[in-house]
C-alpha positions, 0 to 999 in steps of 0.5 A: 067655145068650140069651132065647128070647122074641120080644123076645130074638129081635128083639134078636138080629135087630137085632144081626145086621143091624148086623153085616151092615152092618159086614161090608158096610162091611168088604167095600167097604173091602177091595175098594176097597183091592184095586182101588187096589193093582191100579191102582198095580201096573198103573201101576208096570208102565207106568212100568217099560215106559217106563224100558225103552223109554227105555234101549233095552231091552224089558220081557222082557229086564228080567224 
């Protein structure tokens, strides 16, 4: 049960600022993971392209 006093309000603000920091941290981690996945998939495509070139085929033929 929440208090409707100034101290209760300040306590709610402190909790929400902690939650905001956690949300910011989670967002940073998620964006970092997405960036890493994007780079890994790009690197995978480059390696597929190199394999296709070395075998004499094009990437369009392999898809």
